[in-house]
C-alpha positions in Angstrom: -176.9 149.5 -12.7 -176.8 149.8 -16.2 -179.9 149.1 -18.3 -179.4 147.7 -21.8 -180.4 151.1 -23.4 -176.9 152.7 -21.5 -174.7 149.8 -22.8 -176.3 150.4 -26.3 -175.5 153.7 -25.8 -171.7 153.5 -24.7 -170.9 150.7 -27.5 -172.8 153.2 -30.0 -170.4 155.7 -29.3 -167.4 154.1 -29.1 -168.0 152.7 -32.2 -168.5 156.2 -34.1 -165.3 157.2 -32.7 -163.0 154.9 -33.0 -159.7 156.9 -33.4 -160.7 158.7 -30.2 -161.2 155.4 -28.1 -158.0 154.0 -29.6 -155.8 156.7 -28.5 -157.4 157.1 -25.1 -157.0 153.4 -24.5 -153.7 153.6 -25.9 -152.9 156.5 -23.6 -154.1 154.6 -20.3 -152.2 151.4 -21.1 -148.7 153.6 -21.8 -149.8 155.4 -18.9 -149.3 151.9 -16.5 -146.6 150.7 -18.8 -144.3 154.1 -17.5 -145.7 153.8 -13.9 -144.6 150.2 -13.5 -141.3 150.7 -15.5 -140.4 154.0 -13.1 -142.1 152.2 -9.8 -139.6 149.4 -10.8 -136.6 151.6 -11.7 -136.9 153.4 -8.4 -137.1 150.1 -6.7 -133.8 148.7 -8.2 -131.8 152.3 -7.3 -133.4 151.5 -4.1 -132.1 148.3 -3.5 -128.8 148.8 -5.3 -128.0 151.6 -2.5 -128.8 149.4 -0.2 -126.5 147.0 -1.4 -123.7 149.3 -1.9 -124.1 150.8 2.3 -124.8 147.3 3.7 -120.9 146.8 3.4 -120.4 150.1 5.5 -119.6 150.0 9.1 -122.5 151.5 11.0 -120.6 153.5 13.8 -117.7 154.6 10.9 -116.3 157.6 11.0 -114.6 159.5 7.8 -112.8 162.7 7.8 -112.3 164.0 4.2 -109.6 166.9 3.9 -111.3 169.8 1.9 -110.8 173.7 2.2 -109.7 176.2 4.8 -112.3 178.9 5.4 -110.6 181.2 7.6 -107.1 182.9 7.6 -104.4 181.4 9.9 -101.0 183.1 10.8 -101.1 184.9 7.9 -102.0 182.1 5.3 -105.1 183.0 2.8 -108.3 181.2 3.2 -109.0 178.5 0.7 -106.0 176.6 0.9 -106.4 172.5 1.0 -106.1 170.9 3.4 -103.3 167.4 3.5 -103.0 164.7 5.2 -100.1 163.1 6.2 -99.1 160.0 8.1 -98.2 161.8 11.5 -102.1 162.8 11.4 -102.8 159.2 11.0 -100.8 158.0 13.7 -101.7 160.7 16.3 -105.1 160.1 15.8 -105.0 156.3 16.1 -103.0 157.2 19.4 -105.1 160.2 20.5 -108.2 157.6 20.6 -106.5 154.3 21.4 -109.7 153.1 23.5 -112.4 154.2 21.6 -111.1 152.8 18.2 -111.2 149.4 17.4 -110.2 149.5 13.9 -108.7 152.4 11.4 -107.3 152.8 8.2 -106.1 155.1 5.2 -107.2 155.7 2.0 -106.4 157.5 -1.1 -108.9 158.6 -4.0 -107.6 159.8 -7.3 -110.8 160.6 -8.8 -109.4 164.4 -10.0 -105.6 162.7 -10.9 -105.9 162.1 -14.6 -102.1 160.5 -14.6 -100.3 159.1 -12.0 -96.1 159.5 -12.5 -93.2 158.2 -11.1 -90.2 159.4 -11.3 -89.6 160.0 -15.5 -92.4 156.9 -15.8 -96.0 158.0 -16.7 
């Protein structure tokens, strides 16, 4: 494939251009290293997300309050929707045959402080 003259020319060029040879080898090594790190981080992220979703039921149904888009009986759009305990009870009563388990959940992500009466 390569004769002796070709190998001698390759080694002579490498010896003559030491800095370029070193920088090229370092760049290739760094690229391979970063590829391995990024692939490992991506796989770790994938495994973490899969682990977090394993606990969720496959056939679960979430109802999340939001804001209205249309006006209704003189009320402006953009109002916050608030669920009450009565909504929870009605959902269960209307769908008893299809619902195996039901539970409520409260998220307080946007609340900076929680107070009870005058106690912070």
